[in-house]
N, C-alpha and C positions, 0 to 999 in steps of 0.2 A: 371672454365673450359672455353674453347673457345666455344662460342655459334655457332650453325649451321648457323645462319644468317651471321656471320662473314665470314665463308668459302663460303657461297653463294654469298656474295658481291664480294669477291676476284675472284670467278669463272666468274662472270659477267664482272668484270674489265678486266680480261685477254681477253675476247671476244670483249670488247669495250674500248680498251686502247687509248682513245683520250680525249682531254680536255673538249669538249662539253658534252660528256656523263658523265664524272666525275662530272662536275659542276651541271649537272641536277640531279645527285644522291648523292649530297654532304651530305644530311641528313643521308643516309644509311652508307656513309663512316664514318661520325661522330659517329654513333651508334656502328659500328664495331671497330673503334679506341678506344672508351671508354671501350669496352669489353676487348680488348687486354691490355689496361692500367690497368684494374682491375686485370687481370691475372698476369701481371708483378708485381704489388704491392704485390700480394699474394706470388709470388716467392721470391721477395725481403725479405719479412718477414721470410720465411722459410729458405732461404739460409743463412741469417744473423745469424741464430741460430748455425750454424756450421762453418761459415766463417765470422767473424766480420770485416775483412778487407774491405768488400764492403760497410760498413755503411748502412744507410737507405736513399738513395737519392730520389729525386722526380722522380717517374716513367716516367713522361713526358720527362725527359732528357735522359732516357735510350732507348727511342723509336726512331728508325731511320726514317727519312723522307720518305714518300711514293713517293715523286717526284724524278725522276731519273735525274742525271746529264748526259745529252746527248751530251755535247760539244765534247767529244773525242770518241764517240761510233758510230758505224755504225747503231746500233739499236736506232731509234729516238722515240721509245715509251715513252711517258712522265711520266708514272707511273710504279712502281714496282707492280707486281701482288701478293705481299706478305706483311706481317708485320714482322719486325725484331726488337728485343730488346736485349740490351747488359747490363749485370749487372757486373760492375767492380769497383775497388777501388776508381776511380775518379767520378763515377756516371754519366758518359755522353758518348756519341757516339764517341767522339774524343780522348778518352784515348788510349794510346799505350800499356797499360798493358793487361795481359791475363784476360779474364772474362768469364762469363757464358752467352751463347747466346741462344735465342729462335727464331725459324723461323716458321712462320705460313703461309703456302701456300697449297692450296688444292692438295692432292696427293704427296706433298713433304714437309711435316712438320718434323722438327727435333729439337733436343737440341744439343748443342755443347759447347766446352770449349777450349780455347787456344788463340793463336795469329795468325791471318790470314794473315796480311800483315805487318810484322815487319820492322821497319826502319833498315838501314844498321848496325847501332851501336848495336841495340837489336838483330838482326839476328846473328851477330858475337858473342855477349855475350852468346846467347843461345847455339850456337855450341860449344863454349869453355867449358861451364858448362856441357853439355852432354858428351863431350870428357873426361873432367877431373873427372867427377863424374858419370861415366858410371854405376857403380854398383848400385848407388842410383836410377839413372834414369831407368835402366832396371828392377829394383825391382818394380817400379811403374807399368811398362807395363806388368810384368809377374804375377802380382797378379790375382788370378783366377777370382774374381768378375769383375775386370777391363777388362780382356780378354773376358769374357763371354758377357759383355755389348758392348764393342767397338772393340774388336780384337786387334788393335794397332792404332798408329797415322795414319791419312789419308795421303796417299802418292799421291800427286797431280802430274799431267802430267808435270808441270813446274819444277820438281825437277832436280837437276844437274845430269848429266850422270857420273860425276867423283867427288871424294871427293875434296872439295875446297882446294886451296893452303894454306899451313901452317898446314895441318893436315895429319896424317899418313893414307895412303890409306888402310892399313891393320888393322886399329884400330877397336876394337869390335863395336864401334858406327858408323862405316863408312856409313851404309845405312841411318842413321838418320842425319848425317852431310851433306848429299846431299840435304836435304829438305830446302825449302824456307818458308814453312808454318808449324806451329806446333799446331795441334789441333786434337781432337777426336769428333765424332758425333754419334748420335743414331737416326735413323729414327723412326717416329711415324705415325700411320695411322690416317686418318680423324676421325675414330671411337674412337681412343685412346685420341686424343686431345679434342674431344667434350664430353668425358666421365666425370662423376662426380668426378673421382679420378685422373684427369689429373695432378693437381698440385702435389699431393702426388707422382705420378709416375715420373714426371719430377724432383722433388727434390731428389728422390732416385738416379737418374742418376747423377745429379749434385754433390751429395755427393761423388760418386765414382770418380768424376773428380777432387776433391779437391787437392789430392797430386800433380797431374800434374799442376794444376793451381798455386799452391804454388811454385813448382820448376821453372816454367817459369817466374813467377814474381820476384823471387830471382835473376834470370839472368838479367831480364829487369832492375831492380833497380841497379844492379851492373854496368850496362852499363852507368848509370848516376852518378856513384860513391856514391850511397845511401846505 
C-alpha cells in the first residue's frame, strides 16, 4: 500500500515547491520514492499474472522523474507534486505503447490505462482500427463491469470538433475518432490508496482495462508494421 508519509511528503512538496526545500528534505523524498517503487513492484507481479506482455521490468524504470521539464511551461515549479509509474511492454517511461498507469497525488490519486499522447502514426492507426473494428471496440466499452468502473474513454477538451479527414462523419465510431488521447481512469481516495488492500483493488481495475490495452497495442504495433 501507499504509506501515509508518502502522501504527507507530497502535500508538503506542493506547499514548498522549490529546490532549497526539496534538497533539505531529500531523505523524506527517498523514503517516499522507495515506498512507491515497492507498490509498483507489487503491481508488476500481479498484472503479469494476466498480462504477460509487460514482462517483469525494473520498477525504477517504470517511475517517472519527479523533476519537471519547465523549458516550455509558464509554470516554473521545479517538481511534480505527485509520483507516477507506467507499466508497459517495454518497461520504461519512454514507451509509446499503451500501459497501466499509477498516479499518486494527495486528493487526486488514480489508476489509468491507455495512450495519453500518441505520435501521429499511432494516432492514425488507432482511429483506423476503431473505425474498421467498431463492433469489437464498442463491445469492450459496453461490457457492464467496464462501464461501471470507468463509464467510457476520457473525453479531453482537446478533442477535435469534427471527425478527422478520411473518415465518415456519420460513422458509428465518429465521437471516438475525434479523440486525440485514448484512455480510461478511475479515481481513488487517499484512504483507498493507503489501505491494506490497495494493490488488490488497483489490480482488479487494471484487469478490467486489459481488453482496451490489448486493442490499443494491436493498433500501435500495426503502425510500425509489427
